[in-house]
Structures are given as structure tokens and as C-alpha cells.
C-alpha positions in Angstrom: 96.5 111.7 117.1 100.1 110.6 117.4 102.9 112.2 115.4 102.6 111.5 111.7 98.8 111.2 111.6 97.2 113.5 109.0 93.4 112.6 108.8 91.2 114.0 106.1 88.9 113.1 103.3 90.2 112.3 99.8 90.2 115.0 97.2 89.4 114.6 93.5 92.0 112.9 91.4 92.4 112.0 87.7 90.6 108.8 86.7 93.5 107.2 84.9 97.1 107.0 85.7 100.1 104.8 84.7 102.2 102.9 87.2 105.8 102.1 86.7 107.8 99.5 88.7 111.6 99.3 89.3 113.9 98.2 86.5 114.1 94.4 86.2 117.9 94.4 86.9 117.2 95.5 90.5 114.3 93.2 91.2 114.5 89.8 92.9 113.6 86.8 90.8 111.6 85.3 93.7 107.8 85.5 93.5 106.2 88.4 95.4 105.3 87.4 99.0 101.6 87.6 100.0 102.2 89.5 103.2 102.8 93.0 102.0 105.6 92.5 99.4 105.8 94.0 96.0 102.5 93.8 94.1 101.8 93.5 90.4 99.8 96.6 89.4 97.9 97.2 86.2 99.5 99.8 84.0 96.2 101.7 83.8 93.3 101.5 86.2 90.2 103.2 87.3 90.8 105.1 90.5 87.9 104.9 93.0 88.2 106.7 96.4 85.5 106.3 99.0 85.6 109.0 101.7 85.9 107.7 105.2 83.8 109.8 107.6 84.0 107.5 110.6 86.0 108.6 113.6 88.4 105.8 114.9 89.0 105.1 118.5 92.5 105.9 119.8 94.0 103.3 122.1 97.3 101.7 123.2 97.6 97.9 122.5 99.8 95.4 120.8 99.8 95.2 117.0 101.9 92.6 115.1 103.6 92.9 111.8 100.7 91.7 109.7 98.1 94.0 111.3 100.5 97.0 111.2 101.2 96.6 107.5 97.5 96.2 106.6 96.4 99.1 108.7 99.0 101.5 107.6 98.7 100.7 103.9 95.0 101.4 104.1 95.5 104.6 106.1 98.0 106.1 103.7 95.9 105.0 100.7 92.9 106.8 102.2 94.7 109.9 103.3 97.4 110.4 100.7 95.4 113.1 98.9 94.8 115.2 102.0 98.5 114.7 103.0 99.8 116.0 99.7 97.3 118.9 99.6 98.2 119.9 103.2 102.0 119.4 103.0 102.8 119.4 99.3 103.9 123.1 99.2 106.3 122.6 102.1 107.7 119.4 100.7 108.0 120.7 97.1 108.0 118.5 94.1 111.8 117.9 94.1 113.0 118.9 97.5 114.8 116.6 100.0 113.5 117.5 103.5 114.3 115.3 106.5 111.4 116.4 108.7 108.9 119.2 109.8 111.8 121.4 111.0 112.8 121.8 107.3 116.3 120.5 107.5 117.3 120.2 103.8 119.7 117.6 102.4 121.2 120.4 100.3 122.6 121.8 103.5 122.9 118.7 105.7 124.7 116.4 103.2 123.9 113.4 105.3 124.1 111.2 102.3 127.3 112.9 101.3 128.2 115.9 99.1 125.7 116.5 96.3 128.5 116.1 93.7 129.3 112.6 95.0 125.7 111.4 94.4 126.1 111.4 90.6 125.8 107.8 89.3 124.9 106.3 92.6 122.0 103.8 92.9 119.8 105.0 95.7 116.8 103.4 97.4 114.2 105.7 99.0 112.0 103.8 101.5 108.6 105.2 102.4 109.0 107.6 99.5 105.4 109.0 99.5 105.2 111.1 96.3 108.9 110.6 95.7 110.0 114.2 96.4 113.3 113.1 97.8 114.0 110.7 94.9 113.2 113.5 92.4 115.9 115.7 94.1 118.4 112.8 94.0 117.7 112.3 90.3 118.4 116.0 89.8 121.9 115.5 91.3 122.6 112.7 88.8 121.8 109.8 91.1 119.7 106.8 90.0 116.9 106.6 92.6 114.2 104.1 93.1 111.2 105.2 95.2 109.5 102.5 97.3 106.3 102.9 99.3 103.7 100.7 100.9 100.9 102.9 99.7 99.6 102.7 96.1 97.9 106.1 96.4 101.1 107.8 97.5 102.9 106.5 94.4 100.0 107.7 92.2 100.8 111.1 93.5 104.5 110.6 92.4 103.2 109.8 88.9 101.0 112.9 89.0 104.0 115.1 89.7 106.5 113.8 87.2 104.7 111.3 84.9 107.0 108.4 85.9 110.5 110.0 85.6 111.6 108.1 88.8 111.1 104.3 89.0 108.5 103.4 91.6 107.9 100.2 93.6 105.0 99.4 95.8 106.2 97.1 98.5 106.7 96.5 102.2 110.0 97.7 103.6 110.4 94.5 105.6 110.3 92.4 102.4 112.4 94.4 99.8 112.0 93.0 96.3 115.6 93.7 95.2 118.7 91.5 94.8 121.5 91.6 97.3 123.9 94.6 96.8 121.6 96.5 94.5 122.2 100.0 95.9 125.0 102.3 97.0 122.8 104.4 99.3 119.4 104.2 101.0 117.3 106.9 102.7 114.0 107.3 104.5 112.5 110.6 105.6 109.8 109.6 108.1 109.1 106.5 106.0 108.3 103.0 107.2 110.3 102.8 110.5 107.9 104.7 112.7 105.1 102.4 111.6 106.7 98.9 111.6 106.4 96.3 114.4 109.8 94.8 113.8 112.3 97.6 112.8 115.3 95.3 112.9 113.7 93.3 110.1 113.6 96.4 108.0 117.2 97.4 108.8 118.5 93.9 107.9 116.6 94.1 104.6 118.1 97.5 103.9 121.6 96.2 104.8 121.1 93.2 102.4 120.3 95.4 99.4 123.2 97.8 100.1 126.6 97.3 98.7 129.6 97.1 101.2 130.3 100.5 102.5 126.8 101.7 101.7 125.1 104.3 103.8 121.5 104.3 105.2 120.1 107.6 106.6 116.6 107.6 108.1 114.6 110.1 110.1 111.8 109.3 112.6 109.8 111.2 115.2 112.2 111.9 118.1 111.5 109.3 120.8 111.1 111.9 123.6 107.9 113.1 121.9 106.2 109.9 122.9 106.0 111.2 126.5 104.2 114.4 125.4 100.7 115.0 124.0 100.7 115.4 120.3 99.7 119.0 120.4 101.5 122.1 118.9 100.5 124.5 121.7 101.4 124.8 125.4 99.3 121.7 126.2 102.0 119.7 124.3 104.8 120.7 126.7 103.8 118.7 129.7 104.8 115.0 130.1 101.6 112.9 129.9 102.8 109.4 129.4 105.9 107.2 130.2 108.7 107.5 127.7 109.5 103.9 128.4 106.0 102.5 127.5 106.6 100.8 124.2 102.9 99.8 123.7 101.9 100.8 120.2 99.5 103.7 119.5 96.5 102.2 117.6 93.5 103.8 116.0 90.7 101.2 115.5 87.2 101.0 114.0 84.1 100.0 115.8 84.9 96.3 115.4 88.4 96.7 116.9 90.1 96.5 113.6 93.3 98.6 113.4 93.2 101.4 110.8 96.4 103.2 111.9 99.4 101.9 113.9 102.5 103.7 115.2 105.3 102.0 117.1 107.5 103.6 119.8 111.1 102.9 120.4 113.3 104.8 122.9 116.5 106.4 121.7 118.5 103.5 123.1 116.2 101.0 121.4 116.8 102.8 118.0 120.6 102.6 118.5 120.4 98.9 119.4 118.2 98.3 116.4 120.7 99.9 114.1 123.5 97.7 115.5 121.3 94.5 115.4 120.5 95.3 111.8 124.2 95.1 110.9 125.0 98.8 110.7 127.5 101.1 112.3 126.0 104.3 113.7 128.0 107.2 112.3 126.0 110.2 113.5 122.7 111.0 115.3 121.3 114.4 114.2 118.6 116.2 116.2 117.6 119.2 114.0 116.9 122.5 115.8 113.9 124.5 114.8 115.0 127.3 112.4 113.8 130.9 112.8 112.4 131.0 109.3 110.0 128.1 109.9 106.7 129.5 111.3 104.4 126.6 110.3 102.7 124.0 112.4 102.6 120.4 111.2 100.6 118.1 113.4 102.3 118.2 116.8 105.3 120.1 115.4 105.4 123.8 115.9 107.9 126.7 116.6 106.9 126.7 120.3 107.6 123.0 120.8 110.5 122.9 118.4 112.5 125.6 120.3 112.2 123.6 123.5 112.2 119.9 122.7 113.5 117.9 119.7 111.0 116.7 117.2 113.1 114.6 114.8 115.9 112.2 115.2 118.1 111.3 112.1 120.2 108.2 112.2 123.2 108.1 109.9 124.3 104.5 109.4 126.9 102.6 107.4 127.3 99.0 106.3 130.9 97.7 106.7 
């Protein structure tokens, strides 16, 4: 498995749950696009989860925007339950963590001092169960949590009953008017999984107000050259860092069920600039002594030797 993959069966879940979308003032008046944009969701629905016991084939091949969106929406819907069970304690219900190292926004202040967040309109992209948005709301900000996965957003509702506005949409087709937000953030959301990251960055720039800041974290690009293993076997280079061929998991018919896209560090910087942003800082969190957990390919052993996360702090002029 590449970084970010968390396979597992779905757990039991309440049969009924309410879904809340973003406030109308922030939404676009245009109709929702058919290729992964915001979807209209019933306020109450029967939740049916079929466990997937098949083992996909891991390969490296091209995967375009449409296939990547479809595959990753399906993967996160199927695996959201297991993800929240496995990592929910570490993530907390209202904690803002930038990655498996445990760098907390309380200490990092990459979006700015906590006291300056009060009254700010903030968009969280790839929000999952909206833990980061919940922390932002606790600082007096007005967050909106967006995710491609319906199931992840159901977990957000399970945690807080709809205190934070939720939107189910593709990050490459944001359903908001120009200049709707002061800040945007994404902790391992969307960008590692999209075929056209500049498209996402331009959309984020569009919905930010002048002077707005976008901070996002992704798997550190150097990890692409190493096996995704937490032990000693994950310390030897096994692939070319410069090979941008996507990592794909596919079923027996060749249909992608999970896709992850690689960009070198230079690619990421150029994407930020092409998206209309100015790069303010690039943070590579070191592994702290208190963190003894393993998370997929992240571990104290690897974290003390090679970076696992890259955080890009960007501003719109």
C-alpha cells in the first residue's frame, strides 16, 4: 500500500443520520456539475454498507481526473469506518493535526495566531470527519468542511450532530462563489489523490479573498522512492523519485479502486505558483519523542531519519 491507504472492513453504524450542506450564501448559483461536484443529498437516508473482501492488485499506470475521483470517492466511502476506528483517537474530535508526526496547529500557527482566527471564514478541503474544522470553530472561526466522501462526512455528523456546515464535493470543482473565504486548509486531503493539482489550487485561489492563506499538507515527496513500510525494510530506496506514474489499486477487471498521484518537491512548488499563490513557507515536521505510534508507513524509526510530511504555506496576493 502507498502512503495514505488504510484498508479494512466497514464497522456497524447508525441506520439514520442527517446531512447538512453549506450555508446558501457561500454556495454557487450554478447547477452542480456531473463529474464529482457537490451533490444533493437526502436529509435522512438508510445507510447500507457492503463489506469488500476482495484484494485489489497494486500497479503503476496512468489515471485521469475522472477515474481518480471515482476510485477515491468509492475507496473512502468503503473505508471511512475503519479509518476513524483506527485513527480517531489520535486525531481527536476537535484537534487540528497536520500529519502522522502529530504537529498540532495550536503550536504551529500556520494559519496564523489562534486569536486571529475569530470571525474568519475558513474552508477545510478533504475534511474527513471535520476534526480540524471543529477545532477552528472552537477558536471562533466560521469553518465549512468539504470532502469527496459521503461516508466521511457522516462520521462528522456522528461526532457533533451538524455543528459544522458540511459539503460533499470534488476539490477540483468547488461549489462556492468567488471570494467566499479568508483562509483554506487541507491536512492530507485531496491533493495527494488528484490527477490535476493545479486545477485544485486555482479553485482554492478563486474562492479565497485577496490576501487569503492556503495551507496544505501531503506525504513528503521523498517517500515515493521508499517502500511503504514502517520498519527497516522501508529505509532502502526501491523506486525512482522522479517516476510520476500514479500508484493504482485495481480490481479483477482493471477498474481502479484507489489512486494516489506523485509529485516531486519541485513539482509541488511549481504547482503552487501555477495555481496563483505565493509560497510563504515549506514545513517538514520532525518526528517528536512523545509519538511512539505507527501509522501505515509512518513510524518513529523512519520519522527520525527521513521526512514523512510536507506542509506548504501559500498566500494569494
